[in-house]
C-alpha positions, 0 to 999 in steps of 0.5 A, spaced: 166 690 412 161 691 408 160 691 401 158 698 399 163 704 399 160 708 405 161 700 410 167 700 408 170 707 410 167 708 417 169 713 423 168 712 430 167 719 434 167 719 442 168 723 447 173 729 447 174 735 451 171 741 448 174 749 450 168 749 455 171 743 459 165 739 457 166 732 456 161 727 452 159 720 452 156 721 446 158 716 440 158 717 432 159 714 427 161 718 420 161 714 413 162 717 406 156 716 403 156 719 396 162 722 392 161 725 385 165 731 381 168 734 388 163 733 392 163 729 398 157 727 402 158 725 410 153 721 413 153 723 421 149 719 425 149 718 433 149 711 435 145 710 441 148 705 446 145 700 451 149 696 457 155 698 460 156 705 457 163 708 457 162 714 461 164 721 459 172 722 457 177 724 453 185 721 452 182 714 451 183 710 445 177 706 441 179 701 436 176 696 432 177 688 432 176 683 427 174 676 430 171 670 426 167 675 421 165 680 427 167 686 428 167 690 436 170 697 438 175 697 443 174 702 448 179 703 454 183 709 459 181 716 459 179 721 464 173 724 466 170 729 472 171 727 479 164 724 481 159 729 482 158 728 489 166 730 490 165 737 485 165 743 489 167 750 487 174 749 488 175 742 484 169 743 479 174 741 473 178 736 477 180 730 472 181 723 474 183 717 470 177 713 468 177 705 471 181 701 467 175 697 464 175 695 457 168 696 454 166 692 447 162 697 443 157 693 437 156 698 433 151 695 430 146 693 435 148 698 440 150 693 446 156 696 450 159 691 456 165 692 460 170 687 461 175 688 468 181 684 467 186 683 473 192 685 470 190 692 468 190 695 475 191 703 474 187 707 469 192 710 464 190 717 459 194 718 452 196 711 451 198 708 445 194 703 442 195 698 436 189 694 433 191 688 429 185 684 427 182 681 434 188 684 438 189 690 441 197 693 444 196 698 449 204 702 450 206 707 456 200 712 458 200 717 463 197 715 470 194 721 473 194 718 480 201 717 481 203 721 476 207 716 472 208 714 466 209 706 467 213 702 462 206 699 460 205 693 454 198 689 454 196 685 449 188 685 450 185 679 445 178 679 443 174 672 442 167 673 438 164 667 438 157 665 437 156 666 444 159 671 450 165 675 447 171 672 451 177 678 452 184 676 455 190 681 457 197 679 458 202 683 460 208 683 455 216 685 456 219 691 453 214 697 454 216 704 453 215 710 458 211 715 454 204 719 453 201 723 448 205 720 442 203 719 435 203 713 432 204 712 424 203 706 420 209 705 415 207 697 412 203 692 414 207 690 420 211 696 421 209 702 426 213 708 428 212 711 434 213 719 434 214 725 439 210 725 446 212 726 453 217 721 458 215 727 463 211 732 464 215 738 461 221 734 457 219 731 450 221 725 448 226 726 442 227 719 441 222 715 435 221 707 436 220 703 431 214 698 432 215 690 428 210 684 428 212 678 427 209 672 428 204 674 433 211 677 437 211 685 438 218 688 438 220 695 439 227 698 438 229 706 437 230 708 431 235 713 428 233 720 431 231 725 426 234 731 425 230 736 429 231 743 428 233 748 433 225 750 434 223 744 434 228 741 441 227 748 444 220 748 445 216 745 451 210 742 447 209 739 440 203 736 438 201 733 431 197 727 428 198 721 423 197 723 416 198 716 414 202 712 409 208 714 414 209 721 415 207 725 422 204 733 422 207 736 428 207 742 430 209 747 435 207 754 438 212 760 436 216 765 439 212 769 444 216 774 444 214 775 437 210 781 435 205 776 431 202 773 437 199 765 436 203 764 431 205 756 430 210 752 427 208 745 422 212 741 420 212 734 416 216 728 419 216 722 413 218 715 417 217 711 411 223 707 411 226 710 405 225 717 407 227 717 414 233 721 412 229 726 408 229 733 410 223 736 414 219 741 410 216 747 414 210 750 414 208 756 417 201 759 419 198 764 424 192 768 426 194 774 423 198 773 416 205 778 415 206 775 408 204 778 401 198 774 399 201 774 392 206 769 395 201 764 397 198 758 393 191 758 393 187 752 394 184 752 387 183 744 388 180 744 394 174 738 396 167 741 398 165 736 404 157 736 406 155 734 412 148 730 414 145 728 421 139 724 416 140 717 416 135 715 412 136 721 407 141 718 403 138 711 400 139 707 394 146 704 391 145 709 385 149 715 389 155 712 390 161 715 384 156 717 380 156 723 376 150 728 374 151 735 371 145 737 375 149 736 381 154 742 379 152 749 382 149 754 378 154 760 380 150 765 378 145 763 383 149 761 388 150 765 395 157 768 394 154 773 391 149 775 395 148 782 400 150 776 406 148 782 412 147 788 412 154 792 412 156 787 407 160 791 402 162 785 396 161 787 389 162 782 384 165 787 380 170 790 384 172 785 388 178 782 389 181 777 393 181 777 401 185 772 404 191 769 401 186 762 399 181 765 395 182 765 387 175 767 383 170 767 390 170 770 397 171 765 402 164 764 406 162 761 413 155 758 415 152 762 420 147 756 424 143 762 428 136 761 426 134 758 420 142 758 417 145 762 413 152 763 409 157 770 411 162 772 406 168 771 411 171 778 411 164 781 412 164 778 419 171 781 421 175 775 422 183 777 424 
């Protein structure tokens, strides 16, 4: 970790699958460059890798380990398309588990090295990974070749001396069978696993507490949350970790409803003093049936700016400093312009069009041509 804000807060982006069934082997490093007033600027740069570059994949894990004052990224598991020589019209989108190689990625110099460990025989996807100092724990996952969710628990230890890194793996007892689960941290030595599947069409309703003490890992069941009937009867669910022991869960709405593409969202608090707290539910749909007046506008939402140019942000004085010149002059911003030929937004007669609007119409950036801003209501979004 460096001394600057941008070096302390970095996010690694790698792989993933798009709705168009495209995979990418690119790796990006995103960091916070500048924070002033309500404006947060991110720098997102592509990291060119040399050596054993991980193939394009999804359903994998990427963690950072620390050893002897150095850090290294660790990529493991995931799925990718079958080799091009095997891809036919019928099997064009057929995927297979990636080889169970462990990749060490040096983010500073862009070097990537793969390691073959005898303990890792089968490919895994959608597993749970926990990084602690120089060690990564791999838990559960789904093996596509065997169509099983083995109760795996691996400990991968990485040593970073002055010479070549040393990577070793140990098979530990006490694993659980789960895939696509969500991991949240409740304190320094405790994590909670929520959600996931124990079979392809069967959700795993049991939650587990993972505790560490003296480099020993213990997994035990926790008190089952009071799942709502909607969650119990739903065939699928998804979500993410919100930090501080809170998990964000979503389930699709009933297809029989008049409003399609409806989703219900829940916040589950897993912190020790909030385990029994009632879940809070939120509803979001493509077409809202609520009265906009009943909704709370996002009055204090922050503005995020992205840039791909690393050298555009030089100098330490940009961190957490306020400059009145950064304040936008609302009289010349794009909110009150004619954004397109059919634009009918009038500064004198404009009223909120969406429930999230307060004083200005929502705008969406169109990258066509030189790029321009378009009022959301002019784009006729559902």
